[in-house]
Structure formats: structure tokens, C-alpha cells
C-alpha positions as CSV (number, residue, x, y, z in Angstrom):
1,M,105.9,-91.2,-133.3
2,V,103.2,-92.7,-135.4
3,S,101.8,-96.1,-133.9
4,L,99.6,-98.2,-136.0
5,G,97.6,-101.1,-135.1
6,V,95.1,-103.6,-136.6
7,V,92.2,-104.8,-134.5
8,I,90.5,-107.9,-135.6
9,D,87.3,-108.4,-134.4
10,I,85.7,-112.3,-134.4
11,D,82.3,-113.1,-133.4
12,E,82.4,-116.5,-131.0
13,A,80.9,-118.8,-134.0
14,A,83.3,-117.4,-136.5
15,G,86.1,-118.0,-134.1
16,Q,85.1,-121.6,-133.6
17,R,85.0,-122.1,-137.0
18,L,88.4,-120.8,-137.8
19,A,89.8,-122.7,-134.8
20,R,88.3,-126.0,-136.4
21,T,89.7,-125.2,-139.8
22,L,93.4,-124.6,-138.1
23,R,93.0,-128.0,-136.3
24,K,92.8,-129.6,-139.9
25,F,96.4,-128.4,-140.5
26,E,98.0,-130.3,-137.2
27,P,98.8,-133.6,-137.2
28,P,97.6,-136.3,-136.7
29,Y,95.2,-136.5,-140.0
30,D,93.7,-139.8,-138.6
31,E,90.1,-138.6,-140.0
32,L,91.3,-137.5,-143.4
33,M,93.3,-140.8,-144.0
34,E,90.3,-142.7,-143.2
35,N,88.4,-140.5,-146.0
36,I,91.3,-141.0,-148.5
37,A,91.3,-145.2,-147.6
38,A,87.5,-145.1,-148.0
39,L,87.7,-143.5,-151.2
40,V,90.5,-145.7,-152.9
41,E,88.3,-148.7,-151.5
42,S,85.6,-147.5,-153.3
43,Q,87.4,-146.7,-156.2
44,T,88.8,-150.1,-156.4
45,R,85.6,-151.8,-155.9
46,R,84.4,-149.7,-159.0
47,R,87.4,-150.9,-161.0
48,I,86.7,-154.5,-160.5
49,Q,82.6,-154.1,-161.1
50,E,82.6,-151.7,-163.6
51,E,85.8,-150.7,-165.3
52,K,87.5,-153.7,-165.5
53,T,90.6,-152.4,-166.6
54,S,94.2,-151.6,-164.7
55,P,94.7,-148.4,-162.9
56,D,96.6,-147.0,-166.1
57,G,93.2,-147.8,-168.3
58,E,94.4,-151.2,-170.1
59,P,91.5,-153.5,-170.5
60,W,92.2,-157.0,-168.6
61,P,93.2,-159.8,-170.9
62,E,90.0,-162.4,-171.7
63,W,89.9,-165.5,-169.7
64,S,92.3,-168.5,-171.2
65,E,90.1,-170.9,-172.8
66,D,91.8,-173.6,-170.3
67,Y,90.4,-171.3,-167.7
68,A,86.9,-170.8,-168.8
69,E,86.6,-174.9,-169.4
70,S,88.3,-175.6,-166.0
71,K,86.2,-173.1,-164.0
72,H,82.9,-173.4,-165.9
73,G,82.9,-176.9,-167.7
74,A,79.3,-177.9,-169.3
75,D,77.9,-174.5,-167.9
76,R,79.6,-172.7,-170.2
77,A,76.6,-172.9,-172.7
78,H,74.8,-170.5,-170.0
79,W,77.2,-167.8,-170.5
80,D,77.0,-164.4,-172.6
81,I,79.7,-162.2,-173.8
82,I,79.5,-158.5,-172.2
83,P,82.0,-155.3,-172.8
84,H,85.4,-155.9,-172.9
85,G,85.3,-159.3,-174.4
86,T,84.1,-160.9,-170.6
87,A,82.4,-164.2,-170.6
88,S,79.7,-163.8,-168.0
89,P,77.2,-166.0,-166.7
90,Q,73.8,-164.9,-167.0
91,G,74.0,-163.7,-163.7
92,G,76.3,-161.0,-165.1
93,H,79.6,-161.7,-163.3
94,S,82.9,-161.0,-164.9
95,Y,86.6,-161.1,-164.6
96,L,87.5,-161.1,-160.8
97,Q,83.9,-161.6,-160.1
98,L,83.0,-165.1,-160.5
99,D,82.0,-165.7,-157.0
100,G,82.3,-162.1,-155.4
101,G,85.0,-163.3,-153.2
102,L,87.7,-160.9,-154.2
103,L,85.2,-158.0,-154.3
104,D,83.8,-158.9,-150.9
105,S,87.3,-159.0,-149.6
106,I,88.5,-155.6,-150.7
107,T,89.1,-153.6,-147.3
108,S,90.8,-150.5,-146.0
109,E,92.2,-148.9,-143.1
110,A,94.0,-145.8,-142.3
111,T,96.5,-144.7,-139.6
112,A,97.5,-141.0,-138.9
113,D,99.8,-140.8,-141.9
114,E,98.9,-143.9,-144.3
115,A,95.8,-144.9,-146.4
116,I,95.8,-149.0,-146.7
117,V,93.5,-150.7,-149.5
118,G,93.7,-154.6,-150.3
119,S,92.6,-158.1,-149.8
120,N,93.8,-160.6,-147.7
121,L,92.7,-163.3,-150.0
122,V,95.3,-166.1,-150.9
123,Y,94.6,-165.7,-154.7
124,A,94.4,-161.8,-154.8
125,A,98.1,-161.1,-155.5
126,A,97.9,-163.9,-158.4
127,Q,94.9,-162.2,-159.7
128,H,96.6,-158.8,-159.8
129,F,100.1,-159.7,-160.6
130,G,99.5,-162.7,-162.6
131,G,101.3,-166.2,-162.3
132,D,101.0,-170.0,-162.7
133,G,98.9,-169.7,-166.0
134,I,97.1,-166.7,-164.5
135,R,96.8,-163.6,-166.7
136,P,97.7,-160.4,-164.7
137,R,94.4,-158.5,-164.0
138,P,96.0,-155.3,-161.9
139,Y,92.9,-153.8,-159.7
140,L,95.1,-152.3,-157.1
141,G,96.3,-148.4,-157.6
142,L,95.1,-145.1,-158.8
143,S,94.5,-143.9,-162.0
144,S,95.0,-140.2,-163.1
145,D,91.1,-139.9,-162.4
146,N,91.4,-141.5,-158.9
147,E,94.2,-139.3,-158.1
148,A,92.3,-136.4,-159.1
149,E,89.2,-137.4,-156.7
150,I,91.6,-137.9,-154.1
151,V,93.2,-134.3,-154.7
152,E,89.6,-132.9,-154.6
153,L,88.8,-134.7,-151.4
154,I,91.9,-133.4,-149.8
155,E,91.4,-129.7,-150.9
156,D,87.7,-129.9,-149.7
157,W,89.3,-130.9,-146.2
158,F,91.4,-128.2,-145.7
159,T,88.8,-125.5,-147.3
160,P,87.8,-123.6,-144.3
161,E,83.9,-124.1,-143.5
């Protein structure tokens, strides 16, 4: 009769690292979801401030002349044109950023199994979906680059230290 066995000798520090890593694979995932929510909030803010496109990469439509006139009236002479055809006051504002209210309202929250990003402003849905003379400028959602960033975050989360 032949008997085989395996002995694994793990020092205390390595054992603690292994235990921390294994705990990451057990629910709840509160911290992971908080990190995902914060990342998506950041991606959404970047979309509004810099990218000015929908999550699928479509540039937002230009402001209608009626909207520009009603919103800016005589001040329109002080506006410049910046990339994507966005009318912009000398202060650098553009679509969805006239006074910064929408951008400032973007928040995130998380539970053990959910990451939520959005705005509680009444007009936020109208800006995203359009309506009543407002052309849609989708700002919520995930682009393929956003998804890749989230996958990278998750992979890093589950990678042993």
C-alpha cells in the first residue's frame, strides 16, 4: 500500500492575503458595487463635460435656434462655437452644461448587488430622452469603453494581492 500526501506551508502574511482574496469571492459585494457606481458616475460626468456624445458614440444634436434664442437672447452675441458644433458662452459651457445644474446633480449609490447612477432633477429625463421640443441628448448608459473600464475594475478587484 502506497500513501501520498501534500503539505502546504503558508506563512502568516501569505495566509492573511489569501484569506482577504477569498473573502472577495463571497457576497455581499458592497465595496465592489460602490467602486463600480463611482466609476460609472465619473464616466457620466466625463460624457457631459468632455465627450458630448451618447453612450453609443453619437454626437448630441445642436441646440435649436428657438432654444438658443429663448435661453440666451441678447447674450447670444457673446457665444463662440466649440467642437461638435456646440454653442458655448465665453465661460466654456455647452450642451447639458449651461449652468452646471445637471452635471452637479449626477450622483451614484450602491447596494450589495446594484450600482445606480442618475440625477434627481426634474428636467434630467427630458434631456436624456427628449420631449416637448427638446432633442434627446442621452448621457446615461455605458459605451463599450465604459464597459471595458468596469471589467478592468472587476478583474483588479478579484486579482489576488
